[in-house]
C-alpha positions in Angstrom: -19.3 -40.3 -22.3 -19.6 -38.6 -25.3 -22.5 -41.0 -26.7 -24.0 -39.3 -24.4 -24.6 -36.0 -26.6 -24.0 -37.4 -29.9 -26.3 -39.2 -32.5 -24.2 -40.9 -35.2 -26.2 -41.7 -38.2 -26.2 -45.1 -38.9 -24.9 -45.3 -42.2 -21.7 -42.7 -41.2 -21.2 -44.8 -37.9 -21.1 -47.9 -40.4 -18.4 -46.0 -42.6 -16.7 -45.0 -39.5 -16.2 -48.4 -38.0 -15.5 -49.6 -40.9 -12.7 -47.5 -42.1 -14.4 -45.9 -44.9 -14.0 -42.2 -45.8 -16.3 -39.8 -44.1 -16.6 -36.4 -45.0 -18.1 -33.9 -42.2 -20.2 -30.8 -43.4 -21.7 -27.8 -41.3 -25.4 -26.7 -41.5 -24.5 -22.6 -40.6 -24.7 -22.7 -44.5 -28.3 -24.3 -44.2 -30.0 -22.4 -41.7 -28.0 -18.6 -41.8 -26.4 -19.1 -45.2 -29.2 -18.9 -47.9 -32.8 -18.5 -48.1 -35.3 -22.1 -48.2 -35.4 -24.2 -50.6 -32.2 -23.1 -52.1 -30.3 -24.3 -48.6 -31.8 -27.7 -48.8 -31.4 -28.2 -52.3 -27.7 -26.9 -51.9 -26.9 -29.0 -49.0 -28.2 -32.4 -50.6 -26.4 -31.8 -53.8 -23.0 -31.1 -51.4 -24.2 -34.4 -50.0 -24.6 -36.4 -53.0 -21.4 -34.5 -54.7 -19.3 -36.4 -51.6 -21.2 -39.8 -52.2 -20.5 -39.3 -56.1 -16.9 -39.2 -55.0 -16.1 -42.5 -52.9 -17.3 -40.9 -49.4 -20.1 -41.2 -46.7 -21.2 -37.3 -46.0 -21.7 -36.6 -42.4 -23.9 -33.0 -42.2 -23.6 -32.2 -38.9 -26.3 -30.0 -36.4 -28.0 -30.0 -33.2 -31.4 -30.6 -32.9 -33.3 -30.5 -29.6 -30.4 -30.6 -27.8 -28.8 -33.7 -29.4 -25.4 -33.7 -31.7 -26.3 -34.9 -35.0 -23.6 -36.0 -37.2 -25.3 -37.0 -40.4 -28.9 -35.7 -40.8 -31.7 -37.6 -42.3 -33.7 -36.3 -44.6 -36.4 -34.7 -42.6 -33.7 -33.0 -40.1 -32.0 -31.5 -43.2 -35.3 -29.9 -44.1 -36.0 -28.8 -40.2 -32.5 -27.4 -40.7 -33.8 -25.1 -43.8 -36.8 -24.4 -42.7 -37.1 -24.1 -38.8 -36.6 -20.5 -37.8 -35.3 -20.9 -33.9 -32.0 -22.2 -35.1 -28.9 -20.6 -33.1 -25.7 -20.0 -34.8 -23.4 -22.1 -32.5 -20.0 -22.1 -32.1 -18.0 -23.7 -29.7 -18.9 -21.0 -26.6 -22.6 -21.8 -27.7 -22.2 -25.7 -27.3 -22.8 -26.5 -23.5 -26.1 -24.0 -23.4 -27.5 -25.4 -26.3 -27.0 -29.1 -25.7 -28.1 -28.9 -22.0 -31.2 -26.9 -22.7 -32.5 -29.2 -25.6 -32.2 -26.1 -28.4 -31.4 -26.0 -32.1 -28.4 -25.2 -33.4 -26.1 -24.7 -36.9 -22.4 -25.6 -36.1 -20.1 -22.9 -37.6 -16.7 -24.0 -39.0 -15.4 -24.4 -35.3 -18.2 -26.2 -33.8 -18.3 -28.5 -36.8 -15.2 -29.3 -36.6 -15.5 -30.2 -32.9 -18.5 -32.5 -33.2 -16.3 -34.0 -36.2 -13.7 -34.4 -33.9 -16.0 -36.3 -31.1 -17.0 -38.8 -33.9 -13.6 -39.4 -35.3 -14.0 -37.9 -38.5 -10.9 -35.9 -39.9 -11.9 -34.3 -42.8 -14.4 -31.3 -43.4 -15.5 -29.2 -46.1 -16.8 -26.0 -45.8 -17.3 -22.8 -47.9 -14.7 -20.6 -46.3 -13.4 -20.1 -43.0 -13.7 -17.0 -40.4 -10.6 -15.2 -39.4 -9.1 -12.2 -38.0 -11.7 -8.6 -38.8 -10.9 -5.5 -40.4 -10.1 -3.4 -37.5 -9.5 -5.9 -35.0 -6.3 -4.2 -33.7 -9.2 -1.9 -31.7 -12.1 -4.6 -31.7 -10.2 -7.9 -30.8 -12.8 -9.6 -33.3 -11.4 -12.8 -34.0 -13.5 -16.0 -35.4 -13.5 -18.8 -32.8 -12.3 -20.5 -36.4 -8.8 -20.0 -35.7 -8.5 -21.3 -31.9 -10.2 -24.6 -33.2 -7.8 -24.6 -36.1 -5.0 -24.2 -33.7 -6.3 -27.1 -31.2 -8.4 -29.5 -33.0 -7.5 -32.6 -35.3 -9.6 -31.8 -38.3 -8.5 -30.4 -41.8 -10.6 -27.9 -43.3 -10.9 -27.7 -47.4 -12.0 -24.1 -48.0 -12.1 -21.7 -50.4 -9.9 -19.4 -48.2 -10.8 -16.7 -46.0 -13.5 -14.1 -47.0 -12.0 -10.7 -48.1 -14.3 -9.1 -45.9 -11.7 -10.3 -43.2 -7.8 -9.1 -43.0 -6.6 -12.0 -44.8 -2.8 -11.2 -43.7 -3.5 -10.8 -40.0 -5.7 -14.3 -40.8 -2.7 -15.8 -42.3 -0.2 -14.3 -39.4 -2.5 -15.8 -36.7 -2.9 -19.2 -38.1 1.2 -19.2 -38.3 1.5 -18.3 -34.7 -0.8 -21.3 -33.6 1.6 -23.6 -36.4 -1.3 -24.2 -38.3 -0.3 -25.3 -41.7 -2.1 -23.2 -44.8 -1.6 -25.7 -47.8 -3.0 -24.7 -51.4 -4.4 -27.3 -53.3 -2.6 -26.3 -56.6 -2.1 -22.8 -56.1 0.6 -21.0 -54.4 -1.6 -17.8 -53.6 -4.1 -18.4 -50.7 -7.7 -18.2 -52.1 -10.3 -15.1 -51.1 -13.3 -17.4 -51.6 -15.1 -15.2 -54.4 -11.8 -14.4 -55.7 -9.1 -17.2 -56.8 -6.2 -14.8 -55.5 -5.5 -12.8 -52.4 -2.0 -11.6 -53.1 -0.8 -13.8 -49.7 0.8 -17.0 -50.3 0.1 -20.6 -48.8 2.8 -22.1 -46.8 3.1 -25.0 -49.3 1.3 -25.5 -52.7 0.0 -29.5 -52.9 -0.6 -30.9 -56.2 -3.0 -34.1 -55.5 -5.1 -35.3 -53.0 -2.4 -37.9 -51.7 0.0 -35.2 -51.3 -2.7 -33.4 -49.0 -3.5 -36.5 -47.1 0.2 -37.5 -46.7 0.6 -34.2 -45.1 -2.2 -34.9 -42.5 -0.9 -38.7 -41.8 2.1 -37.5 -41.1 1.2 -34.6 -38.6 -1.5 -36.3 -36.9 1.1 -39.4 -36.2 3.6 -37.3 -35.1 1.2 -35.8 -32.5 0.9 -32.3 -33.6 -2.2 -31.2 -32.4 -4.3 -29.0 -34.3 -5.9 -28.6 -37.9 -4.9 -27.9 -41.0 -6.5 -25.4 -43.8 -6.6 -26.7 -47.1 -7.2 -23.6 -49.8 -8.9 -24.7 -52.8 -9.7 -21.7 -54.8 -13.1 -21.5 -56.5 -13.2 -22.7 -60.1 -12.4 -20.0 -62.9 -15.7 -19.6 -64.7 -17.5 -18.8 -61.3 -14.7 -16.4 -59.9 -15.9 -12.7 -59.4 -14.7 -9.7 -60.9 -12.1 -8.5 -57.8 -13.1 -4.7 -58.2 -16.8 -5.4 -58.1 -15.9 -7.5 -55.0 -13.6 -5.1 -53.2 -16.1 -2.1 -54.2 -18.9 -4.1 -52.5 -17.1 -5.5 -49.3 -15.6 -1.8 -48.5 -19.2 -0.2 -49.0 -20.6 -3.3 -46.3 -18.1 -2.6 -44.2 -18.6 0.8 -43.6 -22.3 0.4 -43.3 -21.8 -2.4 -40.5 -19.1 0.4 -38.9 -21.9 3.0 -39.2 -24.5 0.8 -37.9 -22.9 -1.0 -35.0 -23.2 -4.4 -36.5 -20.4 -6.4 -34.8 -19.5 -10.1 -33.1 -21.7 -12.8 -34.9 -23.9 -10.9 -36.6 -21.2 -9.0 -38.8 -20.8 -12.0 -41.3 -24.5 -12.8 -42.0 -24.5 -8.7 -42.4 -21.8 -8.5 -44.6 -22.6 -11.3 -46.9 -26.2 -10.3 -47.3 -25.0 -6.5 -48.3 -22.7 -8.1 -51.1 -25.5 -10.1 -52.4 -27.2 -7.0 -52.6 -25.2 -5.4 -53.8 -23.8 -7.8 -56.7 -27.7 -8.4 -57.5 -27.1 -11.9 -56.2 -24.4 -13.2 -58.2 -22.3 -13.7 -54.9 -24.8 -16.4 -53.8 -24.0 -18.4 -57.2 -20.4 -18.2 -56.3 -20.6 -18.7 -52.9 -22.3 -22.2 -53.9 -20.2 -23.3 -56.4 -17.3 -23.3 -54.7 -18.8 -25.3 -52.0 -19.5 -28.1 -55.0 -15.8 -27.5 -55.8 -14.5 -27.9 -52.4 -16.7 -31.0 -51.8 -14.7 -32.9 -54.7 -11.5 -32.0 -53.9 -12.1 -32.7 -49.8 -13.9 -36.1 -50.8 -10.8 -36.8 -52.7 -8.7 -35.8 -50.1 -10.8 -38.2 -47.6 -10.5 -41.0 -50.0 -7.0 -40.9 -50.0 -6.3 -40.4 -46.2 -8.5 -43.7 -45.6 -6.4 -45.8 -47.8 -2.9 -44.7 -45.8 
């Protein structure tokens, strides 16, 4: 039944059938995360990093209602240039597919599509979470619900500090999602290496992480795993600068009534403006770093 909706790239299909490691990649970062041609160049670089570290990349997107698991060069270019691409989460998938529209997958929908194809490891920048003030607004990312139910490991640089990180971790704990730190005890906060909140377990090697994933799913414990991988030291931003930038951006979003799926792109755009573009450089470097670590985990997982 799923084949009716999925187009799996031949290289990805062959890798899955022969038990080779495959790493899923999202497309929101291409269509909504940065300007063309930097977005396509970054996406190509991430795919190359995955290859260089021994796995097959599977960038996921939706083109004319078809879920693409693994994009061709032309499709990657299309995702980077085309203007009418919907930011697609779980709730959007049925409509985008049935109407033959174009969609860029978020963390939640990339997990869903990766799971449909049988891919267990997914690399992204940062996960969504509980937004500040969620006690009143109930603004909680669908990424968290997906992590509670879909068997895909997500390697990320933590959660963006535009979110309420403490409540995000509480929510994950309630839903039984393990939060692992790759060579860190402190949950990373995207632009900065620490958030002041602890991970559940520190993992020192890709094999340790892969073994935990295998044990979890062998025991039929449903849901994903968050692997927090801190941004490399040399690209981390000054905590005070980023905190001040975020507070200014959050205040402006509240004053202008920006909320829901519009809030994250708005806040990241404002932070980029306030930090004179250095936040975008940090964003790119942390994705590259996640691709290295995530691929090493996928390689170990494929051996188990």
